[in-house]
Structure formats: structure tokens, C-alpha cells
PyMOL Python script that loads the backbone (N, CA, C, O; Angstrom):
from pymol import cmd

cmd.read_pdbstr("""\
ATOM      1  N   MET A   1       2.084  60.091  75.760  1.00  0.00           N
ATOM      2  CA  MET A   1       2.997  60.221  76.873  1.00  0.00           C
ATOM      3  C   MET A   1       3.947  61.398  76.666  1.00  0.00           C
ATOM      4  O   MET A   1       4.239  62.116  77.622  1.00  0.00           O
ATOM      5  N   ARG A   2       4.430  61.613  75.458  1.00  0.00           N
ATOM      6  CA  ARG A   2       5.363  62.710  75.193  1.00  0.00           C
ATOM      7  C   ARG A   2       4.759  64.060  75.556  1.00  0.00           C
ATOM      8  O   ARG A   2       5.477  64.939  76.033  1.00  0.00           O
ATOM      9  N   VAL A   3       3.461  64.247  75.344  1.00  0.00           N
ATOM     10  CA  VAL A   3       2.805  65.511  75.681  1.00  0.00           C
ATOM     11  C   VAL A   3       2.856  65.721  77.189  1.00  0.00           C
ATOM     12  O   VAL A   3       3.104  66.832  77.658  1.00  0.00           O
ATOM     13  N   HIS A   4       2.623  64.655  77.941  1.00  0.00           N
ATOM     14  CA  HIS A   4       2.668  64.723  79.404  1.00  0.00           C
ATOM     15  C   HIS A   4       4.076  65.114  79.878  1.00  0.00           C
ATOM     16  O   HIS A   4       4.221  65.948  80.772  1.00  0.00           O
ATOM     17  N   ILE A   5       5.093  64.522  79.288  1.00  0.00           N
ATOM     18  CA  ILE A   5       6.483  64.840  79.623  1.00  0.00           C
ATOM     19  C   ILE A   5       6.789  66.283  79.261  1.00  0.00           C
ATOM     20  O   ILE A   5       7.404  67.005  80.045  1.00  0.00           O
ATOM     21  N   LYS A   6       6.367  66.704  78.084  1.00  0.00           N
ATOM     22  CA  LYS A   6       6.620  68.071  77.623  1.00  0.00           C
ATOM     23  C   LYS A   6       5.991  69.095  78.568  1.00  0.00           C
ATOM     24  O   LYS A   6       6.608  70.120  78.857  1.00  0.00           O
ATOM     25  N   LYS A   7       4.788  68.840  79.047  1.00  0.00           N
ATOM     26  CA  LYS A   7       4.122  69.770  79.969  1.00  0.00           C
ATOM     27  C   LYS A   7       4.897  69.893  81.276  1.00  0.00           C
ATOM     28  O   LYS A   7       5.029  70.988  81.824  1.00  0.00           O
ATOM     29  N   LYS A   8       5.406  68.777  81.771  1.00  0.00           N
ATOM     30  CA  LYS A   8       6.209  68.811  82.994  1.00  0.00           C
ATOM     31  C   LYS A   8       7.491  69.606  82.766  1.00  0.00           C
ATOM     32  O   LYS A   8       7.888  70.407  83.612  1.00  0.00           O
ATOM     33  N   GLN A   9       8.132  69.385  81.630  1.00  0.00           N
ATOM     34  CA  GLN A   9       9.351  70.125  81.305  1.00  0.00           C
ATOM     35  C   GLN A   9       9.070  71.622  81.243  1.00  0.00           C
ATOM     36  O   GLN A   9       9.835  72.424  81.778  1.00  0.00           O
ATOM     37  N   GLN A  10       7.986  71.991  80.599  1.00  0.00           N
ATOM     38  CA  GLN A  10       7.631  73.402  80.490  1.00  0.00           C
ATOM     39  C   GLN A  10       7.357  74.014  81.856  1.00  0.00           C
ATOM     40  O   GLN A  10       7.733  75.159  82.109  1.00  0.00           O
ATOM     41  N   GLN A  11       6.710  73.268  82.734  1.00  0.00           N
ATOM     42  CA  GLN A  11       6.431  73.753  84.087  1.00  0.00           C
ATOM     43  C   GLN A  11       7.738  73.999  84.845  1.00  0.00           C
ATOM     44  O   GLN A  11       7.893  75.025  85.507  1.00  0.00           O
ATOM     45  N   ILE A  12       8.664  73.065  84.745  1.00  0.00           N
ATOM     46  CA  ILE A  12       9.967  73.220  85.398  1.00  0.00           C
ATOM     47  C   ILE A  12      10.675  74.453  84.851  1.00  0.00           C
ATOM     48  O   ILE A  12      11.170  75.276  85.622  1.00  0.00           O
ATOM     49  N   GLU A  13      10.727  74.588  83.527  1.00  0.00           N
ATOM     50  CA  GLU A  13      11.399  75.727  82.907  1.00  0.00           C
ATOM     51  C   GLU A  13      10.769  77.048  83.339  1.00  0.00           C
ATOM     52  O   GLU A  13      11.478  78.010  83.633  1.00  0.00           O
ATOM     53  N   LYS A  14       9.459  77.094  83.378  1.00  0.00           N
ATOM     54  CA  LYS A  14       8.744  78.309  83.775  1.00  0.00           C
ATOM     55  C   LYS A  14       9.131  78.729  85.195  1.00  0.00           C
ATOM     56  O   LYS A  14       9.401  79.901  85.455  1.00  0.00           O
ATOM     57  N   ILE A  15       9.152  77.768  86.097  1.00  0.00           N
ATOM     58  CA  ILE A  15       9.488  78.071  87.491  1.00  0.00           C
ATOM     59  C   ILE A  15      10.951  78.475  87.620  1.00  0.00           C
ATOM     60  O   ILE A  15      11.262  79.459  88.292  1.00  0.00           O
ATOM     61  N   LEU A  16      11.852  77.733  86.988  1.00  0.00           N
ATOM     62  CA  LEU A  16      13.272  78.081  87.064  1.00  0.00           C
ATOM     63  C   LEU A  16      13.538  79.453  86.455  1.00  0.00           C
ATOM     64  O   LEU A  16      14.309  80.241  87.003  1.00  0.00           O
ATOM     65  N   ASP A  17      12.903  79.738  85.325  1.00  0.00           N
ATOM     66  CA  ASP A  17      13.059  81.051  84.693  1.00  0.00           C
ATOM     67  C   ASP A  17      12.538  82.163  85.597  1.00  0.00           C
ATOM     68  O   ASP A  17      13.171  83.212  85.717  1.00  0.00           O
ATOM     69  N   SER A  18      11.396  81.944  86.231  1.00  0.00           N
ATOM     70  CA  SER A  18      10.810  82.978  87.092  1.00  0.00           C
ATOM     71  C   SER A  18      11.688  83.250  88.312  1.00  0.00           C
ATOM     72  O   SER A  18      11.672  84.353  88.858  1.00  0.00           O
ATOM     73  N   LYS A  19      12.450  82.249  88.737  1.00  0.00           N
ATOM     74  CA  LYS A  19      13.353  82.399  89.890  1.00  0.00           C
ATOM     75  C   LYS A  19      14.765  82.773  89.446  1.00  0.00           C
ATOM     76  O   LYS A  19      15.672  82.921  90.265  1.00  0.00           O
ATOM     77  N   ARG A  20      14.928  82.923  88.135  1.00  0.00           N
ATOM     78  CA  ARG A  20      16.224  83.270  87.532  1.00  0.00           C
ATOM     79  C   ARG A  20      17.322  82.269  87.879  1.00  0.00           C
ATOM     80  O   ARG A  20      18.462  82.636  88.166  1.00  0.00           O
ATOM     81  N   VAL A  21      16.949  81.015  87.845  1.00  0.00           N
ATOM     82  CA  VAL A  21      17.905  79.929  88.073  1.00  0.00           C
ATOM     83  C   VAL A  21      18.466  79.521  86.717  1.00  0.00           C
ATOM     84  O   VAL A  21      17.712  79.198  85.799  1.00  0.00           O
ATOM     85  N   GLN A  22      19.790  79.537  86.594  1.00  0.00           N
ATOM     86  CA  GLN A  22      20.411  79.110  85.344  1.00  0.00           C
ATOM     87  C   GLN A  22      20.414  77.586  85.281  1.00  0.00           C
ATOM     88  O   GLN A  22      20.629  76.912  86.288  1.00  0.00           O
ATOM     89  N   TYR A  23      20.176  77.061  84.102  1.00  0.00           N
ATOM     90  CA  TYR A  23      20.128  75.610  83.932  1.00  0.00           C
ATOM     91  C   TYR A  23      20.477  75.237  82.506  1.00  0.00           C
ATOM     92  O   TYR A  23      20.377  76.055  81.592  1.00  0.00           O
ATOM     93  N   ASP A  24      20.882  74.015  82.332  1.00  0.00           N
ATOM     94  CA  ASP A  24      21.101  73.431  81.010  1.00  0.00           C
ATOM     95  C   ASP A  24      20.003  72.410  80.784  1.00  0.00           C
ATOM     96  O   ASP A  24      19.705  71.593  81.655  1.00  0.00           O
ATOM     97  N   LYS A  25      19.415  72.467  79.620  1.00  0.00           N
ATOM     98  CA  LYS A  25      18.373  71.511  79.250  1.00  0.00           C
ATOM     99  C   LYS A  25      19.003  70.481  78.316  1.00  0.00           C
ATOM    100  O   LYS A  25      19.589  70.835  77.293  1.00  0.00           O
ATOM    101  N   ILE A  26      18.879  69.223  78.672  1.00  0.00           N
ATOM    102  CA  ILE A  26      19.451  68.152  77.859  1.00  0.00           C
ATOM    103  C   ILE A  26      18.315  67.316  77.293  1.00  0.00           C
ATOM    104  O   ILE A  26      17.493  66.773  78.032  1.00  0.00           O
ATOM    105  N   ASP A  27      18.283  67.223  75.969  1.00  0.00           N
ATOM    106  CA  ASP A  27      17.241  66.451  75.291  1.00  0.00           C
ATOM    107  C   ASP A  27      17.689  64.995  75.213  1.00  0.00           C
ATOM    108  O   ASP A  27      18.458  64.621  74.327  1.00  0.00           O
ATOM    109  N   VAL A  28      17.205  64.182  76.140  1.00  0.00           N
ATOM    110  CA  VAL A  28      17.613  62.775  76.173  1.00  0.00           C
ATOM    111  C   VAL A  28      16.961  61.956  75.067  1.00  0.00           C
ATOM    112  O   VAL A  28      17.374  60.825  74.810  1.00  0.00           O
ATOM    113  N   SER A  29      15.952  62.509  74.415  1.00  0.00           N
ATOM    114  CA  SER A  29      15.304  61.773  73.323  1.00  0.00           C
ATOM    115  C   SER A  29      16.124  61.840  72.041  1.00  0.00           C
ATOM    116  O   SER A  29      15.897  61.060  71.117  1.00  0.00           O
ATOM    117  N   ALA A  30      17.074  62.766  71.980  1.00  0.00           N
ATOM    118  CA  ALA A  30      17.858  62.954  70.763  1.00  0.00           C
ATOM    119  C   ALA A  30      18.920  61.869  70.573  1.00  0.00           C
ATOM    120  O   ALA A  30      19.231  61.487  69.445  1.00  0.00           O
ATOM    121  N   GLU A  31      19.469  61.380  71.675  1.00  0.00           N
ATOM    122  CA  GLU A  31      20.537  60.383  71.581  1.00  0.00           C
ATOM    123  C   GLU A  31      20.351  59.322  72.661  1.00  0.00           C
ATOM    124  O   GLU A  31      20.107  59.642  73.824  1.00  0.00           O
ATOM    125  N   GLU A  32      20.468  58.084  72.271  1.00  0.00           N
ATOM    126  CA  GLU A  32      20.280  56.957  73.194  1.00  0.00           C
ATOM    127  C   GLU A  32      21.260  57.006  74.363  1.00  0.00           C
ATOM    128  O   GLU A  32      20.898  56.656  75.486  1.00  0.00           O
ATOM    129  N   ASP A  33      22.511  57.441  74.107  1.00  0.00           N
ATOM    130  CA  ASP A  33      23.502  57.450  75.186  1.00  0.00           C
ATOM    131  C   ASP A  33      23.159  58.464  76.278  1.00  0.00           C
ATOM    132  O   ASP A  33      23.565  58.288  77.427  1.00  0.00           O
ATOM    133  N   LYS A  34      22.423  59.514  75.940  1.00  0.00           N
ATOM    134  CA  LYS A  34      22.048  60.515  76.946  1.00  0.00           C
ATOM    135  C   LYS A  34      21.000  59.970  77.915  1.00  0.00           C
ATOM    136  O   LYS A  34      21.095  60.194  79.121  1.00  0.00           O
ATOM    137  N   ILE A  35      20.015  59.265  77.399  1.00  0.00           N
ATOM    138  CA  ILE A  35      19.006  58.690  78.303  1.00  0.00           C
ATOM    139  C   ILE A  35      19.631  57.556  79.117  1.00  0.00           C
ATOM    140  O   ILE A  35      19.269  57.343  80.274  1.00  0.00           O
ATOM    141  N   LYS A  36      20.563  56.836  78.512  1.00  0.00           N
ATOM    142  CA  LYS A  36      21.260  55.772  79.220  1.00  0.00           C
ATOM    143  C   LYS A  36      22.059  56.349  80.394  1.00  0.00           C
ATOM    144  O   LYS A  36      22.028  55.807  81.499  1.00  0.00           O
ATOM    145  N   LYS A  37      22.775  57.453  80.145  1.00  0.00           N
ATOM    146  CA  LYS A  37      23.551  58.100  81.214  1.00  0.00           C
ATOM    147  C   LYS A  37      22.622  58.617  82.315  1.00  0.00           C
ATOM    148  O   LYS A  37      22.912  58.457  83.500  1.00  0.00           O
ATOM    149  N   MET A  38      21.500  59.238  81.919  1.00  0.00           N
ATOM    150  CA  MET A  38      20.537  59.738  82.899  1.00  0.00           C
ATOM    151  C   MET A  38      20.090  58.600  83.809  1.00  0.00           C
ATOM    152  O   MET A  38      20.075  58.746  85.032  1.00  0.00           O
ATOM    153  N   ARG A  39      19.731  57.481  83.221  1.00  0.00           N
ATOM    154  CA  ARG A  39      19.236  56.339  83.990  1.00  0.00           C
ATOM    155  C   ARG A  39      20.325  55.733  84.877  1.00  0.00           C
ATOM    156  O   ARG A  39      20.047  55.282  85.988  1.00  0.00           O
ATOM    157  N   GLU A  40      21.565  55.724  84.382  1.00  0.00           N
ATOM    158  CA  GLU A  40      22.677  55.224  85.197  1.00  0.00           C
ATOM    159  C   GLU A  40      22.896  56.120  86.413  1.00  0.00           C
ATOM    160  O   GLU A  40      23.082  55.621  87.523  1.00  0.00           O
ATOM    161  N   LEU A  41      22.877  57.440  86.214  1.00  0.00           N
ATOM    162  CA  LEU A  41      23.081  58.376  87.324  1.00  0.00           C
ATOM    163  C   LEU A  41      21.972  58.260  88.368  1.00  0.00           C
ATOM    164  O   LEU A  41      22.219  58.408  89.565  1.00  0.00           O
ATOM    165  N   ILE A  42      20.762  57.996  87.910  1.00  0.00           N
ATOM    166  CA  ILE A  42      19.620  57.853  88.814  1.00  0.00           C
ATOM    167  C   ILE A  42      19.637  56.487  89.497  1.00  0.00           C
ATOM    168  O   ILE A  42      19.231  56.351  90.651  1.00  0.00           O
ATOM    169  N   GLY A  43      20.112  55.483  88.770  1.00  0.00           N
ATOM    170  CA  GLY A  43      20.088  54.118  89.291  1.00  0.00           C
ATOM    171  C   GLY A  43      18.771  53.414  89.025  1.00  0.00           C
ATOM    172  O   GLY A  43      18.398  52.475  89.728  1.00  0.00           O
ATOM    173  N   ASP A  44      18.065  53.886  87.989  1.00  0.00           N
ATOM    174  CA  ASP A  44      16.768  53.298  87.634  1.00  0.00           C
ATOM    175  C   ASP A  44      16.719  53.118  86.118  1.00  0.00           C
ATOM    176  O   ASP A  44      16.611  54.105  85.391  1.00  0.00           O
ATOM    177  N   PRO A  45      16.797  51.879  85.624  1.00  0.00           N
ATOM    178  CA  PRO A  45      16.832  51.646  84.184  1.00  0.00           C
ATOM    179  C   PRO A  45      15.540  51.998  83.444  1.00  0.00           C
ATOM    180  O   PRO A  45      15.515  51.988  82.214  1.00  0.00           O
ATOM    181  N   SER A  46      14.476  52.307  84.170  1.00  0.00           N
ATOM    182  CA  SER A  46      13.218  52.651  83.503  1.00  0.00           C
ATOM    183  C   SER A  46      12.790  54.101  83.756  1.00  0.00           C
ATOM    184  O   SER A  46      11.668  54.478  83.418  1.00  0.00           O
ATOM    185  N   ALA A  47      13.667  54.915  84.344  1.00  0.00           N
ATOM    186  CA  ALA A  47      13.328  56.311  84.654  1.00  0.00           C
ATOM    187  C   ALA A  47      13.006  57.094  83.384  1.00  0.00           C
ATOM    188  O   ALA A  47      13.649  56.925  82.347  1.00  0.00           O
ATOM    189  N   LEU A  48      12.000  57.948  83.491  1.00  0.00           N
ATOM    190  CA  LEU A  48      11.590  58.795  82.374  1.00  0.00           C
ATOM    191  C   LEU A  48      11.861  60.259  82.708  1.00  0.00           C
ATOM    192  O   LEU A  48      11.853  60.642  83.878  1.00  0.00           O
ATOM    193  N   PRO A  49      12.099  61.075  81.685  1.00  0.00           N
ATOM    194  CA  PRO A  49      12.256  62.507  81.932  1.00  0.00           C
ATOM    195  C   PRO A  49      10.911  63.137  82.287  1.00  0.00           C
ATOM    196  O   PRO A  49       9.869  62.539  82.020  1.00  0.00           O
ATOM    197  N   PRO A  50      10.912  64.300  82.869  1.00  0.00           N
ATOM    198  CA  PRO A  50      12.085  65.091  83.245  1.00  0.00           C
ATOM    199  C   PRO A  50      12.663  64.658  84.585  1.00  0.00           C
ATOM    200  O   PRO A  50      11.941  64.264  85.501  1.00  0.00           O
ATOM    201  N   GLN A  51      13.978  64.742  84.671  1.00  0.00           N
ATOM    202  CA  GLN A  51      14.733  64.468  85.888  1.00  0.00           C
ATOM    203  C   GLN A  51      15.639  65.673  86.117  1.00  0.00           C
ATOM    204  O   GLN A  51      16.061  66.325  85.162  1.00  0.00           O
ATOM    205  N   LEU A  52      15.933  65.963  87.361  1.00  0.00           N
ATOM    206  CA  LEU A  52      16.750  67.136  87.671  1.00  0.00           C
ATOM    207  C   LEU A  52      18.064  66.723  88.317  1.00  0.00           C
ATOM    208  O   LEU A  52      18.116  65.836  89.170  1.00  0.00           O
ATOM    209  N   PHE A  53      19.123  67.399  87.879  1.00  0.00           N
ATOM    210  CA  PHE A  53      20.472  67.154  88.366  1.00  0.00           C
ATOM    211  C   PHE A  53      21.139  68.491  88.656  1.00  0.00           C
ATOM    212  O   PHE A  53      20.779  69.519  88.081  1.00  0.00           O
ATOM    213  N   ASN A  54      22.110  68.461  89.551  1.00  0.00           N
ATOM    214  CA  ASN A  54      23.026  69.578  89.736  1.00  0.00           C
ATOM    215  C   ASN A  54      24.384  68.987  89.416  1.00  0.00           C
ATOM    216  O   ASN A  54      24.981  68.299  90.244  1.00  0.00           O
ATOM    217  N   GLY A  55      24.877  69.257  88.203  1.00  0.00           N
ATOM    218  CA  GLY A  55      26.048  68.541  87.710  1.00  0.00           C
ATOM    219  C   GLY A  55      25.665  67.091  87.517  1.00  0.00           C
ATOM    220  O   GLY A  55      24.671  66.786  86.859  1.00  0.00           O
ATOM    221  N   ASP A  56      26.455  66.193  88.092  1.00  0.00           N
ATOM    222  CA  ASP A  56      26.138  64.762  88.019  1.00  0.00           C
ATOM    223  C   ASP A  56      25.390  64.281  89.258  1.00  0.00           C
ATOM    224  O   ASP A  56      25.161  63.083  89.421  1.00  0.00           O
ATOM    225  N   THR A  57      25.006  65.215  90.134  1.00  0.00           N
ATOM    226  CA  THR A  57      24.277  64.856  91.346  1.00  0.00           C
ATOM    227  C   THR A  57      22.786  64.833  91.056  1.00  0.00           C
ATOM    228  O   THR A  57      22.204  65.846  90.670  1.00  0.00           O
ATOM    229  N   TYR A  58      22.178  63.680  91.242  1.00  0.00           N
ATOM    230  CA  TYR A  58      20.744  63.531  90.996  1.00  0.00           C
ATOM    231  C   TYR A  58      19.959  64.214  92.102  1.00  0.00           C
ATOM    232  O   TYR A  58      20.197  63.971  93.285  1.00  0.00           O
ATOM    233  N   LEU A  59      19.017  65.075  91.712  1.00  0.00           N
ATOM    234  CA  LEU A  59      18.196  65.810  92.668  1.00  0.00           C
ATOM    235  C   LEU A  59      16.822  65.185  92.849  1.00  0.00           C
ATOM    236  O   LEU A  59      16.316  65.116  93.969  1.00  0.00           O
ATOM    237  N   GLY A  60      16.215  64.730  91.762  1.00  0.00           N
ATOM    238  CA  GLY A  60      14.895  64.134  91.851  1.00  0.00           C
ATOM    239  C   GLY A  60      14.120  64.272  90.559  1.00  0.00           C
ATOM    240  O   GLY A  60      14.606  64.833  89.577  1.00  0.00           O
ATOM    241  N   ASP A  61      12.907  63.751  90.579  1.00  0.00           N
ATOM    242  CA  ASP A  61      12.034  63.804  89.407  1.00  0.00           C
ATOM    243  C   ASP A  61      11.072  64.990  89.521  1.00  0.00           C
ATOM    244  O   ASP A  61      11.202  65.824  90.417  1.00  0.00           O
ATOM    245  N   PHE A  62      10.120  65.051  88.613  1.00  0.00           N
ATOM    246  CA  PHE A  62       9.170  66.163  88.607  1.00  0.00           C
ATOM    247  C   PHE A  62       8.366  66.227  89.899  1.00  0.00           C
ATOM    248  O   PHE A  62       8.131  67.313  90.427  1.00  0.00           O
ATOM    249  N   ALA A  63       7.944  65.079  90.412  1.00  0.00           N
ATOM    250  CA  ALA A  63       7.138  65.068  91.641  1.00  0.00           C
ATOM    251  C   ALA A  63       7.915  65.672  92.805  1.00  0.00           C
ATOM    252  O   ALA A  63       7.358  66.445  93.585  1.00  0.00           O
ATOM    253  N   ALA A  64       9.190  65.328  92.930  1.00  0.00           N
ATOM    254  CA  ALA A  64      10.022  65.878  94.007  1.00  0.00           C
ATOM    255  C   ALA A  64      10.226  67.379  93.813  1.00  0.00           C
ATOM    256  O   ALA A  64      10.202  68.142  94.779  1.00  0.00           O
ATOM    257  N   PHE A  65      10.425  67.797  92.569  1.00  0.00           N
ATOM    258  CA  PHE A  65      10.558  69.220  92.249  1.00  0.00           C
ATOM    259  C   PHE A  65       9.289  69.964  92.644  1.00  0.00           C
ATOM    260  O   PHE A  65       9.351  71.026  93.263  1.00  0.00           O
ATOM    261  N   ASP A  66       8.148  69.406  92.287  1.00  0.00           N
ATOM    262  CA  ASP A  66       6.858  70.032  92.571  1.00  0.00           C
ATOM    263  C   ASP A  66       6.632  70.178  94.081  1.00  0.00           C
ATOM    264  O   ASP A  66       6.134  71.206  94.539  1.00  0.00           O
ATOM    265  N   VAL A  67       6.995  69.161  94.839  1.00  0.00           N
ATOM    266  CA  VAL A  67       6.871  69.225  96.301  1.00  0.00           C
ATOM    267  C   VAL A  67       7.759  70.340  96.850  1.00  0.00           C
ATOM    268  O   VAL A  67       7.333  71.102  97.718  1.00  0.00           O
ATOM    269  N   ALA A  68       8.984  70.436  96.350  1.00  0.00           N
ATOM    270  CA  ALA A  68       9.906  71.483  96.810  1.00  0.00           C
ATOM    271  C   ALA A  68       9.349  72.870  96.525  1.00  0.00           C
ATOM    272  O   ALA A  68       9.479  73.774  97.350  1.00  0.00           O
ATOM    273  N   VAL A  69       8.729  73.042  95.365  1.00  0.00           N
ATOM    274  CA  VAL A  69       8.119  74.330  95.021  1.00  0.00           C
ATOM    275  C   VAL A  69       6.986  74.631  95.997  1.00  0.00           C
ATOM    276  O   VAL A  69       6.906  75.734  96.538  1.00  0.00           O
ATOM    277  N   GLU A  70       6.117  73.659  96.221  1.00  0.00           N
ATOM    278  CA  GLU A  70       4.969  73.848  97.114  1.00  0.00           C
ATOM    279  C   GLU A  70       5.397  74.142  98.550  1.00  0.00           C
ATOM    280  O   GLU A  70       4.745  74.919  99.249  1.00  0.00           O
ATOM    281  N   GLU A  71       6.492  73.523  98.988  1.00  0.00           N
ATOM    282  CA  GLU A  71       6.959  73.706 100.362  1.00  0.00           C
ATOM    283  C   GLU A  71       7.864  74.925 100.528  1.00  0.00           C
ATOM    284  O   GLU A  71       8.257  75.266 101.643  1.00  0.00           O
ATOM    285  N   GLY A  72       8.193  75.579  99.410  1.00  0.00           N
ATOM    286  CA  GLY A  72       9.079  76.738  99.477  1.00  0.00           C
ATOM    287  C   GLY A  72      10.534  76.368  99.733  1.00  0.00           C
ATOM    288  O   GLY A  72      11.301  77.170 100.265  1.00  0.00           O
ATOM    289  N   SER A  73      10.907  75.155  99.354  1.00  0.00           N
ATOM    290  CA  SER A  73      12.276  74.693  99.590  1.00  0.00           C
ATOM    291  C   SER A  73      13.019  74.389  98.288  1.00  0.00           C
ATOM    292  O   SER A  73      13.865  73.495  98.242  1.00  0.00           O
ATOM    293  N   LEU A  74      12.697  75.138  97.234  1.00  0.00           N
ATOM    294  CA  LEU A  74      13.290  74.872  95.924  1.00  0.00           C
ATOM    295  C   LEU A  74      14.807  75.045  95.935  1.00  0.00           C
ATOM    296  O   LEU A  74      15.522  74.211  95.380  1.00  0.00           O
ATOM    297  N   GLU A  75      15.314  76.115  96.557  1.00  0.00           N
ATOM    298  CA  GLU A  75      16.765  76.332  96.585  1.00  0.00           C
ATOM    299  C   GLU A  75      17.478  75.162  97.261  1.00  0.00           C
ATOM    300  O   GLU A  75      18.526  74.716  96.796  1.00  0.00           O
ATOM    301  N   LYS A  76      16.912  74.674  98.347  1.00  0.00           N
ATOM    302  CA  LYS A  76      17.499  73.524  99.048  1.00  0.00           C
ATOM    303  C   LYS A  76      17.455  72.291  98.149  1.00  0.00           C
ATOM    304  O   LYS A  76      18.440  71.560  98.046  1.00  0.00           O
ATOM    305  N   PHE A  77      16.311  72.060  97.497  1.00  0.00           N
ATOM    306  CA  PHE A  77      16.161  70.923  96.589  1.00  0.00           C
ATOM    307  C   PHE A  77      17.203  70.978  95.473  1.00  0.00           C
ATOM    308  O   PHE A  77      17.808  69.963  95.128  1.00  0.00           O
ATOM    309  N   LEU A  78      17.406  72.174  94.910  1.00  0.00           N
ATOM    310  CA  LEU A  78      18.341  72.347  93.798  1.00  0.00           C
ATOM    311  C   LEU A  78      19.798  72.401  94.247  1.00  0.00           C
ATOM    312  O   LEU A  78      20.707  72.423  93.418  1.00  0.00           O
ATOM    313  N   LYS A  79      20.017  72.422  95.568  1.00  0.00           N
ATOM    314  CA  LYS A  79      21.361  72.516  96.154  1.00  0.00           C
ATOM    315  C   LYS A  79      22.070  73.779  95.682  1.00  0.00           C
ATOM    316  O   LYS A  79      23.223  73.741  95.251  1.00  0.00           O
ATOM    317  N   LEU A  80      21.358  74.895  95.773  1.00  0.00           N
ATOM    318  CA  LEU A  80      21.921  76.192  95.375  1.00  0.00           C
ATOM    319  C   LEU A  80      22.481  76.923  96.575  1.00  0.00           C
ATOM    320  O   LEU A  80      22.996  78.032  96.436  1.00  0.00           O
TER     321      LEU A  80
END
""", "prot")
cmd.dss("prot")
cmd.show_as("cartoon", "prot")
cmd.util.cbc("prot")
cmd.orient("prot")
């Protein structure tokens, strides 16, 4: 499962880098409180990374990000 998550993270990073979008990457696997906070902000106690936020505003998961890329609405999705 970790490989699957890592591939999604890399895809997100590649796209954000290509669009020159600045972002902070938070490793929720490093500390239990970080994944707990992520899940609280999302409102889903079983949510898995990668998840996207703008500050503390939850934007969506990888599937929602991927749809935004395909539809050409990434800036709107990211609330930029």
C-alpha cells in the first residue's frame, strides 16, 4: 500500500512543480499527531494520504486532484 501512496504523492508533486505551485509537504507517517490532525480536518477517521489542503482548508484527495487536472480546473481546485 505504501508504494501506491508514494506514487500518488510523486504524481501530485510532479504536477505542482510543473505548474510552479508552491506547497508544503507534510509526512503524516512520521508522527501520529499529524495523521490524526489530517483526519480531523477532513472529518474522516480512516482517510489515507495523500490529501490536499490550502492552509487548514481541505481541498480533496488524489482522485479529486486528478479530476481537476484532467478538467483543467487545478487552480480553482487549489483555491489559488
